[in-house]
Steps between C-alpha positions, in 0.01 A plus 500: 500500500778723358415393146131581545588841644734558206228406253255738672752786479570420136127497422461844661792639303380352171157655554651838589727482197228372264519788256880500464587128487834559667608141441508426871633158594530395862778255588476301823764273651367150554674222686577160353287354782197693371568383147542141619141511625288344224206739546706821500486581126128435470429707811710791370332493158156486665590794727607703197180413315280582802676838532464560124876543467645376171760230578757670276506789748632269774847347519631235737865536598702202607865522597758313303618324816147363561513326164781284634219331693310430177233239548247365251227683695685832476550454125130417454403811696722727291366347178138539616554865597665579167221324308251710700672819386697587816856621438790315659813686608828337590628722782864558603634348178872440523512497880519125538527212263371650177360186346426574138277192498247703700486755221457223246246287689292753691253754359697798635388839361727731698860471613605720793876556507640485850615829652856369546551530121329838480721646773803462273332549161710810432819289490592305188471144630159537669370704205589213265336244729183708527498556122521123453218433743279761332578362155431143607173595670380702201588216262265280705224763487540604863473847650796607715492689830819634658482489880678741731548805279631773728690742274415681175818359339372147553167591344672653197711188440193276536305713253782468247503123554125481426379405847119519507433601860681607815434516868695643786573785735566734207122544491387421854558303816244227578153649534176400665230398249315832529823693446593286201161559337536876547866505390583703190867487396 
């Protein structure tokens, strides 16, 4: 239900933004239970096709801690989504057991650095850790999102480190879908 609503909102925004091609990508958190369901990837890809939304404009986020429950069905689902063109984001990276095997074995396209590292990114130790994460992710061809940016100083450090994207209260508190679509930073 939430995914179909998200796809409908994305379709509306893509149509409204047709002339500018703003590079909109919508990321949606998905549970490991959803991904364990064998029909989930096919249903998602069919919903995207029916809505005429290119799959590369949709990204599935799964938390690092959920991957500790890796099952063959979950792996198959992630592979099928990636083969269908849907992006896969590893959310909250560094917050749990950062298993590098997941980065090696899964078709991850985006790594989202946990806010706990971003909070201290202006100090030497956390800055070095974040620089290492960004470098590792980029070497694997992944985009990097810093979560929890709240201060301009954090943003400046992340820019210098080559972080691709950021999210956090520096720009806005959580918004309703209509507010997010109308939001102009």
